[in-house]
Short mmCIF file of the C-alpha atoms (twelve columns), coordinates in Angstrom:
data_MODEL
# 
_entry.id   MODEL 
# 
loop_
_atom_site.group_PDB 
_atom_site.id 
_atom_site.type_symbol 
_atom_site.label_atom_id 
_atom_site.label_alt_id 
_atom_site.label_comp_id 
_atom_site.label_asym_id 
_atom_site.label_seq_id 
_atom_site.Cartn_x 
_atom_site.Cartn_y 
_atom_site.Cartn_z 
_atom_site.pdbx_PDB_model_num 
ATOM 1   C CA . MET A 1   43.814 52.527 -44.024 1 
ATOM 2   C CA . ARG A 2   41.556 52.905 -47.162 1 
ATOM 3   C CA . PRO A 3   41.920 56.156 -49.196 1 
ATOM 4   C CA . ASP A 4   38.374 57.220 -48.464 1 
ATOM 5   C CA . SER A 5   39.098 56.707 -44.626 1 
ATOM 6   C CA . ASP A 6   42.059 58.993 -44.884 1 
ATOM 7   C CA . GLY A 7   40.118 61.680 -46.457 1 
ATOM 8   C CA . ARG A 8   37.392 61.484 -43.860 1 
ATOM 9   C CA . ASN A 9   39.963 61.472 -41.017 1 
ATOM 10  C CA . ALA A 10  41.556 64.700 -42.482 1 
ATOM 11  C CA . ILE A 11  38.172 66.342 -42.408 1 
ATOM 12  C CA . ILE A 12  37.494 65.305 -38.849 1 
ATOM 13  C CA . ARG A 13  40.968 66.620 -37.845 1 
ATOM 14  C CA . ASP A 14  40.309 69.938 -39.596 1 
ATOM 15  C CA . ASN A 15  37.001 70.265 -37.902 1 
ATOM 16  C CA . LEU A 16  38.354 69.653 -34.383 1 
ATOM 17  C CA . ALA A 17  41.151 72.094 -34.958 1 
ATOM 18  C CA . LEU A 18  38.452 74.758 -35.779 1 
ATOM 19  C CA . LEU A 19  36.684 73.841 -32.615 1 
ATOM 20  C CA . ASP A 20  39.939 74.048 -30.620 1 
ATOM 21  C CA . ILE A 21  40.332 77.589 -32.110 1 
ATOM 22  C CA . GLU A 22  36.763 78.573 -31.085 1 
ATOM 23  C CA . ALA A 23  37.339 76.942 -27.635 1 
ATOM 24  C CA . GLY A 24  40.541 78.925 -27.050 1 
ATOM 25  C CA . SER A 25  38.760 82.197 -27.866 1 
ATOM 26  C CA . VAL A 26  36.046 81.351 -25.379 1 
ATOM 27  C CA . SER A 27  38.482 80.374 -22.678 1 
ATOM 28  C CA . GLU A 28  40.233 83.745 -22.843 1 
ATOM 29  C CA . ARG A 29  36.902 85.538 -22.481 1 
ATOM 30  C CA . ARG A 30  36.039 83.123 -19.657 1 
ATOM 31  C CA . LEU A 31  39.186 83.799 -17.908 1 
ATOM 32  C CA . MET A 32  38.460 87.525 -17.869 1 
ATOM 33  C CA . GLN A 33  34.957 86.858 -16.351 1 
ATOM 34  C CA . LEU A 34  36.400 84.660 -13.606 1 
ATOM 35  C CA . TYR A 35  38.966 87.396 -12.788 1 
ATOM 36  C CA . ASP A 36  36.267 89.776 -12.153 1 
ATOM 37  C CA . ARG A 37  34.454 87.327 -9.953  1 
ATOM 38  C CA . ALA A 38  37.508 86.828 -7.900  1 
ATOM 39  C CA . ALA A 39  37.835 90.601 -7.407  1 
ATOM 40  C CA . LEU A 40  34.141 90.792 -6.435  1 
ATOM 41  C CA . ILE A 41  34.783 87.999 -3.795  1 
ATOM 42  C CA . LEU A 42  37.558 89.993 -2.287  1 
ATOM 43  C CA . GLN A 43  35.417 93.030 -1.832  1 
ATOM 44  C CA . ASP A 44  33.170 91.139 0.415   1 
ATOM 45  C CA . ASP A 45  35.091 90.831 3.638   1 
ATOM 46  C CA . GLU A 46  32.536 88.671 5.437   1 
ATOM 47  C CA . LEU A 47  32.310 86.100 2.790   1 
ATOM 48  C CA . LEU A 48  35.781 84.570 3.359   1 
ATOM 49  C CA . THR A 49  35.049 83.900 7.004   1 
ATOM 50  C CA . SER A 50  31.324 83.380 7.131   1 
ATOM 51  C CA . GLU A 51  29.823 80.021 8.164   1 
ATOM 52  C CA . ASP A 52  27.802 79.712 4.953   1 
ATOM 53  C CA . ARG A 53  30.705 80.726 2.600   1 
ATOM 54  C CA . CYS A 54  30.690 77.440 0.773   1 
ATOM 55  C CA . GLU A 55  27.001 77.679 -0.094  1 
ATOM 56  C CA . ALA A 56  27.516 81.358 -1.136  1 
ATOM 57  C CA . PHE A 57  30.505 80.404 -3.205  1 
ATOM 58  C CA . ASP A 58  28.743 77.479 -4.959  1 
ATOM 59  C CA . ALA A 59  25.654 79.593 -5.593  1 
ATOM 60  C CA . MET A 60  27.963 82.065 -7.691  1 
ATOM 61  C CA . PHE A 61  28.526 79.200 -10.333 1 
ATOM 62  C CA . ASP A 62  24.864 78.460 -10.879 1 
ATOM 63  C CA . ARG A 63  24.067 79.605 -14.500 1 
ATOM 64  C CA . PRO A 64  20.777 78.978 -16.282 1 
ATOM 65  C CA . ASN A 65  22.559 77.836 -19.502 1 
ATOM 66  C CA . ARG A 66  25.238 75.741 -17.974 1 
ATOM 67  C CA . ILE A 67  24.874 71.975 -18.515 1 
ATOM 68  C CA . ALA A 68  24.766 70.416 -15.090 1 
ATOM 69  C CA . PRO A 69  26.882 67.276 -14.625 1 
ATOM 70  C CA . SER A 70  23.748 65.310 -13.479 1 
ATOM 71  C CA . SER A 71  21.648 66.158 -16.615 1 
ATOM 72  C CA . ALA A 72  24.537 65.845 -19.008 1 
ATOM 73  C CA . GLU A 73  25.199 62.225 -17.835 1 
ATOM 74  C CA . ALA A 74  21.803 61.320 -19.150 1 
ATOM 75  C CA . ALA A 75  22.844 62.620 -22.524 1 
ATOM 76  C CA . HIS A 76  26.267 61.317 -22.971 1 
ATOM 77  C CA . PRO A 77  29.125 60.469 -20.490 1 
ATOM 78  C CA . TYR A 78  31.474 62.953 -22.378 1 
ATOM 79  C CA . LEU A 79  29.198 65.811 -21.643 1 
ATOM 80  C CA . HIS A 80  28.974 64.849 -17.899 1 
ATOM 81  C CA . ASP A 81  32.725 64.705 -17.716 1 
ATOM 82  C CA . THR A 82  33.218 67.811 -19.563 1 
ATOM 83  C CA . ALA A 83  30.589 69.814 -17.337 1 
ATOM 84  C CA . ALA A 84  31.996 68.502 -14.199 1 
ATOM 85  C CA . ASN A 85  35.545 69.318 -15.237 1 
ATOM 86  C CA . ASP A 86  34.562 72.859 -16.354 1 
ATOM 87  C CA . LEU A 87  32.853 73.669 -12.935 1 
ATOM 88  C CA . LEU A 88  35.835 72.523 -10.931 1 
ATOM 89  C CA . ALA A 89  38.221 74.449 -13.274 1 
ATOM 90  C CA . ASP A 90  36.101 77.621 -12.844 1 
ATOM 91  C CA . LYS A 91  36.025 77.388 -8.990  1 
ATOM 92  C CA . LEU A 92  39.696 76.616 -8.887  1 
ATOM 93  C CA . THR A 93  40.718 79.416 -11.178 1 
ATOM 94  C CA . VAL A 94  38.693 81.975 -9.235  1 
ATOM 95  C CA . CYS A 95  40.592 80.673 -6.050  1 
ATOM 96  C CA . ARG A 96  43.913 81.159 -7.750  1 
ATOM 97  C CA . PHE A 97  43.160 84.677 -8.902  1 
ATOM 98  C CA . ALA A 98  41.922 85.583 -5.425  1 
ATOM 99  C CA . ALA A 99  44.825 83.942 -3.574  1 
ATOM 100 C CA . GLU A 100 47.283 85.985 -5.630  1 
ATOM 101 C CA . ARG A 101 45.585 89.293 -4.611  1 
ATOM 102 C CA . LEU A 102 45.133 88.070 -0.986  1 
ATOM 103 C CA . LYS A 103 48.912 87.637 -0.682  1 
ATOM 104 C CA . GLN A 104 49.374 91.305 -1.349  1 
ATOM 105 C CA . LYS A 105 46.789 92.200 1.260   1 
ATOM 106 C CA . ARG A 106 48.381 93.818 4.242   1 
ATOM 107 C CA . GLY A 107 47.619 91.919 7.543   1 
ATOM 108 C CA . PHE A 108 46.078 88.912 5.889   1 
ATOM 109 C CA . ARG A 109 47.045 85.665 7.211   1 
ATOM 110 C CA . LEU A 110 46.192 82.478 5.503   1 
ATOM 111 C CA . ASP A 111 45.726 80.429 8.604   1 
ATOM 112 C CA . GLN A 112 42.627 82.564 9.305   1 
ATOM 113 C CA . LEU A 113 40.966 81.028 6.323   1 
ATOM 114 C CA . LEU A 114 41.801 77.289 7.323   1 
ATOM 115 C CA . SER A 115 40.816 77.658 10.996  1 
ATOM 116 C CA . ALA A 116 37.724 79.182 12.643  1 
ATOM 117 C CA . ASP A 117 39.591 79.606 15.965  1 
ATOM 118 C CA . GLU A 118 39.505 83.253 16.921  1 
ATOM 119 C CA . ASP A 119 41.343 82.572 20.093  1 
ATOM 120 C CA . ALA A 120 44.717 81.545 18.679  1 
ATOM 121 C CA . VAL A 121 47.212 80.883 21.404  1 
ATOM 122 C CA . GLU A 122 50.597 82.534 21.227  1 
ATOM 123 C CA . LEU A 123 53.540 80.231 22.165  1 
ATOM 124 C CA . ALA A 124 55.507 81.172 25.252  1 
ATOM 125 C CA . PRO A 125 59.189 82.298 24.460  1 
ATOM 126 C CA . SER A 126 60.213 79.009 26.043  1 
ATOM 127 C CA . PRO A 127 57.427 76.756 25.519  1 
ATOM 128 C CA . LYS A 128 56.409 73.842 27.769  1 
ATOM 129 C CA . ILE A 129 56.053 70.401 26.056  1 
ATOM 130 C CA . ALA A 130 54.102 67.617 27.606  1 
ATOM 131 C CA . TYR A 131 54.782 64.016 26.803  1 
ATOM 132 C CA . LEU A 132 54.691 60.480 28.323  1 
ATOM 133 C CA . LYS A 133 58.443 59.741 29.039  1 
ATOM 134 C CA . ASN A 134 59.989 56.887 27.091  1 
ATOM 135 C CA . ALA A 135 63.131 56.545 24.967  1 
ATOM 136 C CA . TYR A 136 61.449 57.212 21.681  1 
ATOM 137 C CA . ALA A 137 59.497 60.215 22.931  1 
ATOM 138 C CA . ASP A 138 62.680 61.561 24.401  1 
ATOM 139 C CA . THR A 139 64.324 61.260 21.057  1 
ATOM 140 C CA . ALA A 140 61.363 63.157 19.399  1 
ATOM 141 C CA . PHE A 141 61.720 65.906 22.101  1 
ATOM 142 C CA . ARG A 142 65.411 66.373 21.256  1 
ATOM 143 C CA . ILE A 143 64.494 66.627 17.544  1 
ATOM 144 C CA . PHE A 144 61.816 69.194 18.046  1 
ATOM 145 C CA . SER A 145 64.037 71.129 20.583  1 
ATOM 146 C CA . GLY A 146 66.332 71.820 17.554  1 
ATOM 147 C CA . VAL A 147 63.723 74.260 16.088  1 
ATOM 148 C CA . LEU A 148 62.297 75.674 19.357  1 
ATOM 149 C CA . ASN A 149 63.586 78.215 21.739  1 
ATOM 150 C CA . THR A 150 64.751 76.443 24.874  1 
ATOM 151 C CA . PRO A 151 61.707 74.436 25.542  1 
ATOM 152 C CA . SER A 152 61.042 72.581 28.937  1 
ATOM 153 C CA . VAL A 153 59.339 69.317 29.714  1 
ATOM 154 C CA . VAL A 154 56.032 68.475 31.535  1 
ATOM 155 C CA . TYR A 155 55.902 64.591 32.052  1 
ATOM 156 C CA . ALA A 156 52.397 63.221 31.927  1 
ATOM 157 C CA . GLY A 157 51.214 59.970 33.447  1 
ATOM 158 C CA . ASP A 158 49.363 58.793 30.362  1 
ATOM 159 C CA . PHE A 159 48.477 59.946 26.834  1 
ATOM 160 C CA . ALA A 160 45.072 61.508 27.717  1 
ATOM 161 C CA . GLN A 161 46.739 63.484 30.395  1 
ATOM 162 C CA . VAL A 162 49.510 64.556 27.745  1 
ATOM 163 C CA . CYS A 163 46.591 66.110 25.700  1 
ATOM 164 C CA . GLU A 164 44.916 67.539 28.731  1 
ATOM 165 C CA . GLU A 165 48.155 69.512 29.752  1 
ATOM 166 C CA . VAL A 166 47.729 71.443 26.487  1 
ATOM 167 C CA . TYR A 167 43.983 71.523 26.501  1 
ATOM 168 C CA . TYR A 168 43.756 73.176 29.971  1 
ATOM 169 C CA . GLY A 169 46.831 75.529 29.298  1 
ATOM 170 C CA . ARG A 170 49.338 73.871 31.572  1 
ATOM 171 C CA . ALA A 171 51.500 73.272 28.738  1 
ATOM 172 C CA . ASP A 172 52.051 74.911 25.325  1 
ATOM 173 C CA . MET A 173 52.534 71.975 23.124  1 
ATOM 174 C CA . CYS A 174 52.527 68.064 23.471  1 
ATOM 175 C CA . ILE A 175 54.041 65.092 21.678  1 
ATOM 176 C CA . LEU A 176 52.251 62.018 20.402  1 
ATOM 177 C CA . PRO A 177 53.058 59.181 18.072  1 
ATOM 178 C CA . VAL A 178 50.710 59.250 15.027  1 
ATOM 179 C CA . ASP A 179 51.978 56.717 12.602  1 
ATOM 180 C CA . SER A 180 54.217 53.627 12.400  1 
ATOM 181 C CA . SER A 181 55.875 51.555 9.658   1 
ATOM 182 C CA . ARG A 182 54.650 48.434 11.459  1 
ATOM 183 C CA . ASP A 183 51.077 49.553 12.478  1 
ATOM 184 C CA . ALA A 184 50.328 52.363 10.001  1 
ATOM 185 C CA . LYS A 185 47.914 55.145 11.159  1 
ATOM 186 C CA . LEU A 186 47.767 55.109 14.962  1 
ATOM 187 C CA . ILE A 187 43.958 55.621 15.141  1 
ATOM 188 C CA . SER A 188 43.641 55.887 18.952  1 
ATOM 189 C CA . PHE A 189 45.966 58.844 18.973  1 
ATOM 190 C CA . TYR A 190 44.131 60.592 16.234  1 
ATOM 191 C CA . ARG A 191 40.990 60.153 18.490  1 
ATOM 192 C CA . LEU A 192 42.813 61.961 21.183  1 
ATOM 193 C CA . ILE A 193 43.816 64.751 18.769  1 
ATOM 194 C CA . ASP A 194 40.250 65.115 17.597  1 
ATOM 195 C CA . LYS A 195 38.779 65.004 21.209  1 
ATOM 196 C CA . TYR A 196 41.185 67.598 22.562  1 
ATOM 197 C CA . GLU A 197 41.022 69.754 19.495  1 
ATOM 198 C CA . LEU A 198 44.744 69.860 18.807  1 
ATOM 199 C CA . LYS A 199 46.723 70.787 15.653  1 
ATOM 200 C CA . ILE A 200 49.942 69.497 14.334  1 
ATOM 201 C CA . ALA A 201 52.838 71.900 14.297  1 
ATOM 202 C CA . LEU A 202 55.755 69.700 13.521  1 
ATOM 203 C CA . SER A 203 56.508 66.138 12.798  1 
ATOM 204 C CA . CYS A 204 59.635 63.934 12.912  1 
ATOM 205 C CA . ASP A 205 60.529 60.189 12.488  1 
ATOM 206 C CA . VAL A 206 62.210 57.995 15.299  1 
ATOM 207 C CA . THR A 207 63.625 54.694 14.312  1 
ATOM 208 C CA . SER A 208 64.184 51.822 16.844  1 
ATOM 209 C CA . PRO A 209 67.717 50.784 17.395  1 
ATOM 210 C CA . ASP A 210 67.552 47.786 15.419  1 
ATOM 211 C CA . GLY A 211 65.991 49.709 12.527  1 
ATOM 212 C CA . SER A 212 62.994 47.497 12.273  1 
ATOM 213 C CA . VAL A 213 60.305 50.120 13.064  1 
ATOM 214 C CA . THR A 214 60.090 53.843 12.332  1 
ATOM 215 C CA . THR A 215 57.478 55.854 14.355  1 
ATOM 216 C CA . ARG A 216 56.322 59.215 13.232  1 
ATOM 217 C CA . TYR A 217 55.821 61.596 16.192  1 
ATOM 218 C CA . ALA A 218 53.839 64.845 16.031  1 
ATOM 219 C CA . LEU A 219 54.273 68.111 18.081  1 
ATOM 220 C CA . LEU A 220 50.772 69.488 18.631  1 
ATOM 221 C CA . ARG A 221 49.437 72.828 19.911  1 
ATOM 222 C CA . LYS A 222 45.854 74.057 20.477  1 
ATOM 223 C CA . SER A 223 45.606 76.362 17.447  1 
ATOM 224 C CA . LEU A 224 46.570 76.034 13.784  1 
ATOM 225 C CA . GLU A 225 49.609 77.940 12.913  1 
ATOM 226 C CA . LEU A 226 51.413 78.500 9.590   1 
ATOM 227 C CA . PRO A 227 55.048 77.473 9.370   1 
ATOM 228 C CA . ARG A 228 57.452 80.193 8.286   1 
ATOM 229 C CA . GLN A 229 57.335 80.968 4.633   1 
ATOM 230 C CA . SER A 230 60.662 79.419 3.831   1 
ATOM 231 C CA . TRP A 231 59.282 76.042 4.822   1 
ATOM 232 C CA . LEU A 232 56.332 76.460 2.567   1 
ATOM 233 C CA . ASP A 233 58.487 77.717 -0.324  1 
ATOM 234 C CA . ALA A 234 60.874 74.720 -0.132  1 
ATOM 235 C CA . ALA A 235 59.706 71.582 -2.075  1 
ATOM 236 C CA . ASP A 236 58.648 68.588 0.045   1 
ATOM 237 C CA . ALA A 237 59.577 70.350 3.294   1 
ATOM 238 C CA . SER A 238 56.019 70.691 4.661   1 
ATOM 239 C CA . PHE A 239 52.698 68.789 4.874   1 
ATOM 240 C CA . LEU A 240 49.190 69.728 4.876   1 
ATOM 241 C CA . GLU A 241 46.923 67.254 6.692   1 
ATOM 242 C CA . PHE A 242 43.104 67.448 6.929   1 
ATOM 243 C CA . SER A 243 40.197 65.261 7.091   1 
ATOM 244 C CA . LEU A 244 37.395 65.235 4.468   1 
ATOM 245 C CA . ILE A 245 33.844 63.830 4.070   1 
ATOM 246 C CA . PRO A 246 33.015 63.970 0.437   1 
ATOM 247 C CA . ASP A 247 29.432 65.083 -0.652  1 
ATOM 248 C CA . GLU A 248 27.504 65.540 -3.781  1 
ATOM 249 C CA . LYS A 249 29.155 68.943 -4.404  1 
ATOM 250 C CA . VAL A 250 32.714 67.918 -3.932  1 
ATOM 251 C CA . SER A 251 34.319 64.515 -4.370  1 
ATOM 252 C CA . LEU A 252 37.468 63.115 -3.073  1 
ATOM 253 C CA . ALA A 253 38.639 63.158 -6.826  1 
ATOM 254 C CA . ASP A 254 37.739 66.812 -7.099  1 
ATOM 255 C CA . VAL A 255 39.899 67.800 -4.099  1 
ATOM 256 C CA . LEU A 256 42.856 65.576 -5.170  1 
ATOM 257 C CA . ARG A 257 42.704 67.025 -8.688  1 
ATOM 258 C CA . ALA A 258 42.667 70.629 -7.279  1 
ATOM 259 C CA . ALA A 259 45.683 69.714 -4.990  1 
ATOM 260 C CA . GLU A 260 47.653 68.396 -8.027  1 
ATOM 261 C CA . VAL A 261 46.877 71.488 -10.125 1 
ATOM 262 C CA . CYS A 262 48.122 73.643 -7.274  1 
ATOM 263 C CA . GLY A 263 51.309 71.740 -6.839  1 
ATOM 264 C CA . LEU A 264 50.484 69.628 -3.798  1 
ATOM 265 C CA . TYR A 265 50.935 65.774 -4.064  1 
ATOM 266 C CA . ILE A 266 49.465 62.842 -2.177  1 
ATOM 267 C CA . TYR A 267 51.656 61.528 0.637   1 
ATOM 268 C CA . LYS A 268 49.061 59.398 2.327   1 
ATOM 269 C CA . ILE A 269 45.345 58.809 2.446   1 
ATOM 270 C CA . ASP A 270 43.476 56.809 5.047   1 
ATOM 271 C CA . ALA A 271 39.817 56.058 4.883   1 
ATOM 272 C CA . LEU A 272 37.948 55.788 8.267   1 
ATOM 273 C CA . PRO A 273 34.247 54.623 8.474   1 
ATOM 274 C CA . LEU A 274 31.946 57.179 9.814   1 
ATOM 275 C CA . SER A 275 30.382 56.436 13.294  1 
ATOM 276 C CA . TYR A 276 26.813 56.935 11.831  1 
ATOM 277 C CA . SER A 277 27.200 54.988 8.623   1 
ATOM 278 C CA . ASP A 278 28.461 51.686 7.435   1 
ATOM 279 C CA . SER A 279 28.902 52.732 3.816   1 
ATOM 280 C CA . GLU A 280 30.356 56.272 4.138   1 
ATOM 281 C CA . PHE A 281 33.991 57.263 5.005   1 
ATOM 282 C CA . SER A 282 36.004 60.166 6.254   1 
ATOM 283 C CA . TYR A 283 39.378 60.470 4.568   1 
ATOM 284 C CA . ASP A 284 42.482 61.601 6.365   1 
ATOM 285 C CA . ILE A 285 44.637 63.222 3.716   1 
ATOM 286 C CA . ILE A 286 48.249 64.197 4.002   1 
ATOM 287 C CA . LEU A 287 49.621 66.321 1.045   1 
ATOM 288 C CA . ARG A 288 53.158 67.285 0.347   1 
ATOM 289 C CA . VAL A 289 53.439 71.032 -0.083  1 
ATOM 290 C CA . GLY A 290 55.316 71.821 -3.161  1 
ATOM 291 C CA . GLU A 291 56.733 75.089 -4.558  1 
ATOM 292 C CA . GLY A 292 53.853 77.616 -4.925  1 
ATOM 293 C CA . GLY A 293 50.215 77.119 -5.101  1 
ATOM 294 C CA . PHE A 294 49.566 76.307 -1.473  1 
ATOM 295 C CA . GLU A 295 47.580 79.534 -0.982  1 
ATOM 296 C CA . SER A 296 45.318 78.687 -3.948  1 
ATOM 297 C CA . PHE A 297 44.570 75.314 -2.618  1 
ATOM 298 C CA . ALA A 298 43.959 76.533 0.989   1 
ATOM 299 C CA . LEU A 299 41.397 79.056 -0.405  1 
ATOM 300 C CA . PHE A 300 39.806 76.294 -2.489  1 
ATOM 301 C CA . LEU A 301 39.277 74.198 0.616   1 
ATOM 302 C CA . ALA A 302 37.848 77.240 2.621   1 
ATOM 303 C CA . LEU A 303 35.478 78.204 -0.227  1 
ATOM 304 C CA . ALA A 304 34.491 75.209 -2.123  1 
ATOM 305 C CA . VAL A 305 34.899 72.210 0.462   1 
ATOM 306 C CA . PRO A 306 32.303 72.308 2.997   1 
ATOM 307 C CA . GLN A 307 33.044 69.227 5.147   1 
ATOM 308 C CA . TYR A 308 36.723 69.337 5.884   1 
ATOM 309 C CA . GLU A 309 38.758 69.983 8.951   1 
ATOM 310 C CA . PRO A 310 42.367 70.998 8.969   1 
ATOM 311 C CA . LEU A 311 44.634 69.060 11.198  1 
ATOM 312 C CA . GLY A 312 47.825 70.903 10.554  1 
ATOM 313 C CA . ILE A 313 50.157 72.582 8.147   1 
ATOM 314 C CA . TYR A 314 53.546 71.539 9.329   1 
ATOM 315 C CA . PRO A 315 57.204 71.052 8.508   1 
ATOM 316 C CA . HIS A 316 58.643 67.460 8.797   1 
ATOM 317 C CA . ILE A 317 62.040 67.628 10.660  1 
ATOM 318 C CA . ARG A 318 64.501 65.259 8.909   1 
# 
């Protein structure tokens, strides 16, 4: 490199270093404001559970001097990327501050944020489990029985009846296959899960005698329920599964970035075409729940992601 280039690069390096110092000072002051915003959110008991909470939360971040990602893109892609990343970081930081304070709130349950079901069903001391009898489902039942209190069986005539037993309250839980190493995601069974409004409580894998095919089975119930805290605290012990329809406010990349920051990592993503569109998709996302950060991400979903539906927070029994 020529001597004059070395000198100019040194000047640029020093100028960028000064800007880094200025940015650091701004970031510290920004954090204090975001902490105060989290405190204000927690003072509004209705916001966390209201139907328009995502709109209200998004409106909090509208500022007259903020460079909107859409307008910044016309100026320069760098400004667009910076504006979009700053907005996501602000929202996620508020959620992290709020989640830490919520964990200390007496009587607070995180599953209340993830589910609007006010009629959560308590499991019976010895739950009844419905399934279609076959060798693989029998094995799944034995695996699930290892973590349940003396469950009993209700055999059903077909898979729709399996779900109906739970939907109409004749059984507490049911067992369905949901994934296969040969056929991947079993769409028809997910449609049953959606139709009968079921939530995944546990999962396990059952492998064929010759070892050629492994099928994942889910134990389902009517309401969403958090696993015990020890499962959530153990790395790679539990999954969070939800469906997502991205929109102009929140992209798939935004949600996955937020998950990564909170210590959750992609296990599997499936894209399913929407019934009303040939060009838009719903994404079924399964994340591994790592050590810590789950509460922050759950609050981010509840406040910042309008079109998502939780399918389960569940341990995988190995």
